[in-house]
Every structure is written in structure tokens, then in C-alpha cells.
N, C-alpha and C positions, 0 to 999 in steps of 0.2 A: 313558455320563453321563446322568445325567437330560434329560427336556427342559427347556429352560431359560424361566424365567421373564423377562418385561422391563421393563425401568426408562423411564420418560421423558426423551426427551431434556434436558429442562432440570433432572431430579432428576440425569442423569450427568453433566450440566456443573458443576453444585452439589459433587457429588462429588468431582470430578477437582480443584476447585478449593481443595476441605480437604484433600485427597493430597497434592497438590503446593503448599501455601500457602506453607509456608517455602524453595520452589524461587529460589535467588540466580543468576541466567545469569552466568557472567564478563565482564569486561569487557576490553576491547582497544584500543589506539590503530589507527587507520588513517588511511592518507592521503585526501586529498581526492579524488584519483585512482580509489580503493577502495571510496570511502564510498557511492557508489549501492546502492540496496536495503538499506542496513544501517538496522538501529535507534537510536535514541541512546539511550546509558546516562545521560546528564543534559541539564538545560538548556542550549542553546546560547545563551548573556550575553553579546552586543556588548561588547569593552572600549574602543571606537573612537565618537565620533561620525561616522554618516552622513548628509549630508556632512559632513567636518570643517572646512569654510569657507562663507562664503555665497556660493552658486552661482546663475548666471544660467541661467534657463532657455529661451535667445533670445537672437541676435542683437542687439544692442542697444545701447544708450548707458545705463551706468547714470548716475541722476539723484536729487537731492530731490523727493521725488513734490508737494509744496509749491511749488517753482519752476514746474509746470505749468497749475497750475489756470488753469483758463478758457482757456485755449488753442486754439487749431480752424486746419483747413487756412487761412484767410484770414486767424488772426490767430495766428500760432505763438508761441512762447518760446521765442528766442534764448539758450541759453547756451555759454561760452568752453568750447571742447575741451583738457582738461585732457592727455591720454594715452590710453593703452588698459594694457589687460590681456593677457596672453598666454596660453596652454594651457600649463598643468603648472609655472608660476611663481606665486612670490606678487608681492605688490605693496607699497609705501612709497606710494602715492597717496592723497589723501585727499578724498573731494569736499565741496568750498565752495557756500556760497551762489550760482547760477546759473553752474554748472559741470557738465561731462559727462565721464566717461570711455568708453571704447569697450570693450565687454565680449563675449567670443563664448560661443555656446551650451556651457555646461560649467564656463566661466571664473569667477574669483575676483570679488564687488562690493565693489570697495573701501571703505573705511570713509566713513561719511558719506550715502552713498547707500542708499535705501532702495525703489528702484522698478527695473526695466530699461524703457525704451520701445525696442519694437522695429523695428529698422532703418525697414520700412515704414513707418511715421510720422514718421521725418525726412526733412531733408535738408541738408547737408552744403556749408558756404559756410565753405571752407578753416580757419581758426580758430575757429567756432563751427557749431554746432546746430541748425537747426531743429527744434524740437518740437513734433508739430501734431495731438498729443490731450492729452488730461490723463490723468494717471496718480497711482495711488491704490499706497497702502503696500504694501512688500511686492508688489507685482504684478509676477510673471514671474523672480522670483528665491525659493530654498528656502536656508531659515535655516541655522543650525549646527545637526545632530542631526535635522531633522524628520523625515527617513528613517527614523534608528535614532538612538537617544542611549545613550550608557555605561550600563551594569547593565540593555537591557531586554535582553526574553527573544524571541530569533528563530523559534528551535523548541523547543518544550517534551519534554523527555526521555518517551521511548517513540514517537516522531516516527517511520516510515519515511523515510528521504532518501530523495524523489523530483527527477527532474532539474529540475526550479523550484527545487529548495532548491539544489544547487550553487552556484549563481554568486549564493547568499546567503552562502552559508561561504564563501567567497570573497573576499566585497565585505568579510568583516567581518576578513581578514585571515589566518583560520586556513589553514593548510595540512595540519591533520588533525582528526580529531575522535575523540569518546571514544562505541563505540558497545558493544553487547550481541555476545557471542561468536557466530557461529555455532551453530544447533543442529546436534548431530551425528547424523543417521539413520542405521538401519540399515532396509532392504530386504531382506523376504524372503518368495518366491512359492511355496510347496507345491502338488506335485503331480507325481506319474507320465508326466501326459499332458503335461504342459508342456514347449514347447520354444520358443530365442528366435528372433528374428528371422535370417534371413541363411542359416540351417539348412533342412535338404529334411526334409520333414514325410512320417512316419510315418503308416501308417493306424493313428488312434485316437488321435493325435497332436494338439493344437491348440495354436494361438501363444500364449506369454503376451503379454500386452497391458498385465496390470498394473504390471510393475515399470519399464517406462518410463515411463508415464504415473506414479505414483507420484511417482518419480526429477524429471519434469519438475515436478511440482505443488510438493514440497518444496524446490526449488531458485527457484522463482519464491517462494517467501517469504524468502529467502534464507538458507536449511539448508545444510549441507552433506552430502552422501550419504559416509557411509565403508565401505559396505556394500551390496551389491545384486546378492543371489543369486538361483538357484531350487535347491530341494531336493526329493530324491525324497520321498517320503510313505513315511519308513520310522523308526522312533522312534528308534534311536543319529543317526540324519542329522539329524533335525530336533533332537534334543536338544540335539547339538556345535554345529549352525549356529545357533540361539537362544543358546546359551552364548555363543558369542562375539558375539554381536550385542550382547548385552546388557552386556559387559564393555570395548566399543569405542566404544558409542555412548552418546547423552542418550537416544534414543524409538526405538521399535523397528516398522515395522510390518510383521504377515503378511499374505500376501495368500492367502486359501482358509482350509482347516483349523477352519474356526470354525463350521458347521452339524454340528450332532445326526447323527454317521452313524459306522458300523464303523473305517473309516479317518480320523479326523479325532483325531485323536490332540494335537491342540495344545494344549487346555485342561489336560491330566493333565500336557502338558511342563511348561508356564508354571507349575503349582500345584510342580510338583517341584523346580524353583529356585529357589526362594525366597519369603517371606510376606511382602505379605499374598497375592500371587497375584491368580487372578482376582476382579478387582471387583465387573463387571460382566458380565454371557453373555445379552443380548437388548436392543434398545431398539426404544422405540415408532416407528420409521420404515420407509417403505416405499418404494425397496427399503431393502435394507442392516438388516432385523432379526436376523440373528445376530452384530452387529458384539459382539467383545468387549474390556474394555477391564482392562488389570491392573497391578498396579505390582511390578517386582521388581528388590532390588537398590536401592531408591531412582528405579528407570528406569521409565517409562510406557513400555508394551507394547499394540498396539493389534492386532486379530484384526479382518481386513477381509472381506467375502465374496469368494469366489474370481470370482463375475459380475463382468464390467466395470462395469456402470450402478452395480449395489448398491455395489460399491468405491469408486467414484469419489462416489455419493452419500455414503456414510458416512465418507469424508473429508473432504468440503467442511462437512458436516455437525456431525462430532464432532471430529476433527482438527485442524484449520486454527483453528478456534476456539481452541482449546485451545496450540496452539502458540504463536496471536499474543495472546491474552490473558493466559494463565496463565505460559507460559515465559518468554516477550520482554515479556510488562507493555506490547503495544504498544497507541498511539492508535490504534484502527480507525475508517478514513475510506473507509468500499466504500459504495456506493450504488444500491440495485436500482435498474433500469427501469422505469418505468413504462408498461404495454402494457396495448390492450385486446384479451381474449379471443377469438382465431376458433374458439372450442371450448366443447363441453357436457361436463363428466365428473362423474358420479357416486359418493361414496367412503363406504364405511361400515365400513373397516378398525378402528377403534380405533387409529389410529397418524397420527403425519404423514406425512402423501404428499407425493412428492416430482416432481414430473410435468414430463418433458422437453419442450422447444418450441423452435421456429426462432423468430425476430424480424424482421418484413419492416416497410420503409415506408409506409405507403399515405395520400397527400393528406395531408402532413405528421404522420401519427400512427405511432406505432409497432404494430402486431400482432402477435401472441402465438399463433402456428401449433402443430398440437401435432404432437410426434415419435413416432410408433406404434415396437412392439417391448418385446419381453422385455428381463430385467435382463441376460441374460445375450450380447447382440447385441452387438456392437463398433460396428454401424450407430448404434444408439441415439447413441453417441457422438461419430462423425460427422458427423452430418448437426445436433447441435442445438447451440444457442448460449449456451444455460444453464436453468433451473429453475425452478420455481416452485412455489410450498409450498401444500400447501392442510393446517391445524390439524386434528388429530384429530377438534374441536368443529365444526370445517365440515363437511357432506354432500356437498362438491361445488363446482362454478365453473359460472356461468352463461355462455353466448355475450353476450357484450357486457361484461362483467364487466372493470372494470379492477382487474388483477393487478401484482402485482411481480413483475420478472423479476430472478434473481440469476444474474449471466453468470461464464462459466466463465474 
């Protein structure tokens, strides 16, 4: 195959978006127990008021604020004790002028009352309560629907359900939510030299780390891995393996076989399986330049470099945003970490450069330290906490410069 020409990363993202513009991921209902990490397929709208009654935020006495005007420790307001409300129960009590009702924290504030005086500012005289500080209207109480009102959108479509959202879903009375179906992913690692974990190495063989790394990353996105195979560099094996992967998944990740070499048959095989085939072969990123993007039978196919660090960067910068933004239409809420560069680097590659770093804390500041090594080194991944991006328009990073670290 001829040497490839490269496209800018932003151009690749635009191309992918246009090619898969009409992609509509199927939806399904899942129980609240299975909702963690899933992406909402519709706005989560409340059908209830929260709270559904006027609720006290303190242990104390429900009163009319006007009855406490001007009172103090030395000149308390004496109010008639009318009764009490109990947790989990309604009440028919109604506070009239110069009356009070005991209310526990979270209990119903009876009709007629417009404030709750904390018990610490009262004194009980059997049938009378001495209020020792003036109250303002609505003090220490929450009105009906103050938290969430009927018809209010609590979580927007495209939100990924996080741990803090589960309680909100339960509070709305929902035992299930409508979510996007999991993206089915097939992972194929190619190479005669690859061997999986737990097996003895022969001379000339290397451990395959990409299959398990890619599996972990797509699962973390909420995808379902339907195939994870290692395939020999043989045309028939590659073709049948890729054909099976395309038929059984929504998205295919191929590790290895993307460079221009005599045994790199992947591009030809992809093109043989359907149109339009290869859309991009070569992206202006470092590491990860040989990355391929294809569309076969309306499925997305990505050919990632075999070197572990290159594979990781290509996945994080090309594949992951595509899954989140295009296939799942997810509302992305990830924020890079701001750190101070403890290194200086000059680049002139004409590509977006991604540089592995470790993060350390020093006197209340995050410090980004370089992780050195070549893209084929597994140690790069085990030592790095994340990476920084140096756009192709930028000539490098100066020591002491503020940088944004994208954490793994």
C-alpha cells in the first residue's frame, strides 16, 4: 500500500460526525440497581414535588413568626403548646395566633405556621413554650417543591449516571430509567508474535497488553465487549475475524497492522469487506500517526497502532470522543487537571503531540513530571498518570508553564 497522508485530528472528528450523523443508538429500560454508568436516553423529569409537604429542617417548634417579634432571653414570647407532629405521619393540627407545635427534623410543619424555632432557643413550661429569639418567615422550613418541583428536569438527556445521581433517581420515586443501549465493541489484536497473559513466552514472542487495556477502557465507558481475540498475521484469518467482528458489534477496534509494511494487510482487508471502507489512514498526532478510521456495513472500524502508548493515545483522542459524542450523544463533563510543568520540551513535528506525565503534589500545587520512553514501552503506561497535549501550532512547553493534564 502507498504511504499514507495524514489528516488533522479535528478534521477526523468532523468526518466521523458526518459519516455517523444518522446513528441512533437503541434505548432500553434498566433498573436503578443497574443504572450506574449508563447514559440517559431522555430527560429525567420529576413527577413529584420534593418535599411533598412543608418540612422542618430542625428539631423545634412550629410558630407564626409574627408572634415572636421583639422577644429575647429576658423577654420571651409565651405560646400555647398545641401538640406535636410525628415522623412519617400527617397532621390535622393548625397553628393559630400565639400557639406552637413541636416538629422533629424532617417532620411536617402544620398549617398556619410559617417558621420553626430551634429547640435550643426555647424553654418548655408544660402547656406553654417560651420562645427566646424572634423568627423570620420561612426560617428553618422548606416549602413544598422547594427542592424539586413537578415538571422540573433533574438530569438531562445524554447525562452519564454517576454515583451521586442514583439517590436523586430514587428520590423521584423511579425504580428504572431509560438509557442508551450499551455500544457493542469487538477488539482484535493482530500479530504472529502476540501471546496472552498467563502463558509462557517463547523466543521472539511478546505479551499482548493492548487487548486487555482496550477492553478495560471501553468497559469504563459503559460499552459491552462482545469479542476480544488475538489473530495471526494471515490474510484469511484476519479477514474472517474482522468479518465476524463487524457482524456482531457496533464498533471494531483493531490493534496492530495499521503501519505501512509488507505484513500489514489490515487496510486491504477492511476495504474488501464493504464500502466506503477506509476513510482515514494517518492522523497528525504523536504518538499514533498510523491510526486508521473506516466505515464498513455502517459500522465504525478503527485501526490502532500496535505500540501500547500509541494505541492508548489514539484511543483516548480519537475513539473515546467518538463513542461519547457521536454514538452516545453524551454530555461530556470531564475537566483536565491544572499543573505546573517540571520539564522543558521542544517539538517541531507538525503534529499534535501527546506527552506522558506523572502528577505530584508540592506545597499545595500539582506538578507535572515527564515520563520518558518510546511509544512501544509498556512502562510508559504503568508510570504515567495522564498526558498533556501540545498542539501542532505550539513549539513546546517551558519549565514552570501551566499545563492541562488529561488523566487516564
